[in-house]
C-alpha positions, 0 to 999 in steps of 0.5 A: 185164535181160540177164546175158550174153545171158540174160534176168533178172527184177529186182524191188525191194520195200521191206518194213516189217520188220527185215532179220533177219525178212525173211532168215528169211522166205527161209531158214526153211521155215516162213516160206517156206511162208507167202508163196511163190508167186503168189496162190492157190498153196499150199506144202504142203512145203518143205525149205530147208538154208540153207548153201552147198551146202545143198539146197532142195525146194519143192512148190507146189500150185494149183487148176486147172479139172482139179483140184489141180496140184503142181509141185516146184522144187529147187536148191542154195544157192550163197551164203548171207551172212546177213542180206544175200545169198542165191543159189540155183539153181532147177529144175523137179523131182520130189518127190525133187529129181530135175530134170525133163529139158530135153526135158520143159520148155516150149520156151525154158524153161531147165533151171536158173535162178539166184535172187539175193536181196539185202537191205539194212537201211534206215530203217523196214525192209528193201530187197529186190532179187530177181534171177532169172537166166533168167526174162524180165520179162513172163513168167508167172514174173515175174508169180508173183514179183511176187505172191509178193513182195507177199505177203512184204511184207504178211506181214512187216508192210507193203508198198511196191512200187517 
C-alpha cells in the first residue's frame, strides 16, 4: 500500500481475545514486552505513556553471531482512542529516546515512521489492522511485524492470520 507516495505495510489478524485485552497488549508496557518483536527478540525495557502526546521507548534485544545486539525505538502517541485506535510515531533512537541521525540510518530508511493500530470487536474476538507507514511490504520490518502479530495472537488466546 502507498500513502501519498510513501510505502505502507498493512497486516490484518483475527485474535481470539476480547478487544480490551488486545488494547492492553498494545498500551501496557508489561503486556507489550511479552509479544513485541520478531521471533528470537526480547524486550528487556519498554515505557509506554498511552495518551496523546505521551512518549514511548522500547528496547529490542536479539542474539547475533557477534553477541547480543540492542536496538532502541522511540516515538510519540498521536492518537489514543481506547479501545479502537492507536497511532504513534516510531524512530530508531538511543536509550534516552534521542533519534538516530538520518545519515546513520540504512539508505532509504525513513527517519520517522507512523504506526496505526485499528481494533474492532468481532464475534469471537478482535480484528487487528496494523498499518506501518514508511515500511514497505516485503521488507525485514514487514517480516518482523508479521512474527510479532502472530506472537500477540498466540499470547492473547489464539491466532488467525488472514
